[in-house]
N, C-alpha and C positions, 0 to 999 in steps of 0.2 A: 503494500499500499503506499510505503514512504517513497518506494522508487517511482511510482506512477506519479505522485505528488511533486516530486523533484523534476520529473520529466515535463510535467504540464506548467510548472511555474514560469519557463522563459516564454512560453505561448501566452500565458496570462499577462505577463508584463508587457510583451509586444503588443497585444490587442488593446491593452489599456493606454498605450502610448499612441497608437496609430490612430489619429484623427480626433481624440479626445478633447484636444486643446487647440484645434484648428479654428481660426476665427470665422465667422459666417456674416455676411454682409446682406442688408435688404436692398431690393431693387424697387426704388419708389422715387416718383418725380416731385419736385416741389410744386405746390398749387399755384395755378395761373390765372390770369384776369380773363373775364368773359370777353370773348371776341366776336362771337356770332349769335344771331338769333336764326336757327336753321327752319327750313320748310319741314325737315325730319324731325319727328318727336322721339323715334326710338331708333337706336343704333347698336347692331351686334358687332363686336369685335371678335374677329376669329383669332385662332390661337396663331401667334406671331411664328413665323417660320425663320429658323437661325442656322447658319452654318454649322457643320459638326462641332468646331472648336469652341464656339460660343454657346452650344447647347449643353455642354458639360457643366458640371457644378464648380470647377475651378475657375478663378478670375485668371485671366490671361493677359499678358504684356508683351510687346514686340521688343526685342533684344536689338543690340546695335546691328547686328548683321541681317535683320530683318525677320528672324525666326521667333516664333511665339512660345512664351515660357509661362508657367504658373507663377502667380506673384505671392510671394510670401506665404506659401501654402494656404492662401485664403480661399475661400469658397463663398458662393452665393447661398443665401438662407433658403432659397426656394429654387425650384426649376426655374432656369433663366427664360424659357419661353412663356411659361405661367406669369411669371413674375412681370416681364415687359407687357404682356396682354393686359395684365391688371392694372399696371401704371398708365397704360394708354386708355383704357377704358375710364378710370377716375379722371385722368386729365381731359378727356372729352366731355365727360359729364360736367366737370367744373366750368369748362369754357363755353360750353354750347347751351348748358340748360336742358339737354335732352336725357331721356332715360337711356343709359347706355349700360350693356351688360357684355361679358365675355361669353363665348360659346360655351355650351349650348344654350340657344334662347330660351330663357325660363318662363315666358309668357305664352298663352294659346294663341294670340293673335301675332303673326310674324312681325319682324322689325321692318321700319320704312327703308333702312339702309344697312348694308353689311360692309364691313371693313375688313381687308385682307391685306397684312403687312407682310412683306417677305424681305428679310434683312440679308445684305451681302457682306458686310463688315461691320464688326462690333468688337472693339479692342482698343486698349491704351497703346498708342503709338509711341515710338522711341522718342520722337520730338516734344513730348510732353503733353499731347492733345490726345483725347478720346475721339474715335471716328464711329459714327453710325451711319451706315448708308445702305440703300436698297431702293424698294418701290412700294407704293401702296395702292390698292384698287377701291374704288368705292362703287358698290353695286346696288341696285334697287330693285328687289323682287316683284314689286307692285308698279315699278316705273314712275314713283313719285318724284325723284330727282334725276339728274343727269348723271350718268355713270361715266366714270373715267378712270384712267392709270397715270401716276406721276411718280417721278423718280425724286428721292431725297438724298443729300449729302450734308450731315452735320457733324461739325468738328467743334468740340468744346474743351477749352483748356483745363488741364488737370491742376487744380489749385492745392499743391501739398505733395506730400509723397505716400506711396503705399496704397494698400487695398481701399482705406476709407476714403482716400482722395478719387481713387478710380470709381468706386462706387457712386459718389457724389457727381462726377463728371458725366457717367451714365445717366443719372437721375436727370441732370439738366438737358442732355441730348434727348431723353424721352419727352420732357416738358416741351422742348422746342418743336419736336415731331407733331406732338399733339396740338400745338398752336398752328403749324403749318396744315395739319388735316383740317382743323376746325375751320380755318380761313378759306381753304379750298373747297369745302362744302357749301 
């Protein structure tokens, strides 16, 4: 029995050390000013589509050679796609006054508008900026608004160092994306 306990002790110590103290950061955007009164009263935000490196739980940064690395062993507190989807839904609700929800749509009557965001780039660049780029599409199942697809390229400065500054820069980038989408609608 003692031999088994001695053999399991290193495994227990390793599992206790692996990830127990890794910091986790929320994906949230600062509130924004109301920018639009929309014809749409309801908006469904589809799950944000992310590239593989940004869909993982690790916060990634670009190194001097252009490669992406995990930053300070830090992780997102939530699934990045879900976190970004929720932040966009909150931002659009604050800015437009519409009823906004992430998919699946929770009401019996369908939404006036569906928003589909596909991210191409989402990382802390080596030059001290955070890049969030891709495209978004606004569709209208009932034809109540004009449908369109637009590209976005948002670069926000990273004020400070480490994962907290990176998380803050992503939040500001998502707030800007919410502003751009609400103005385009």
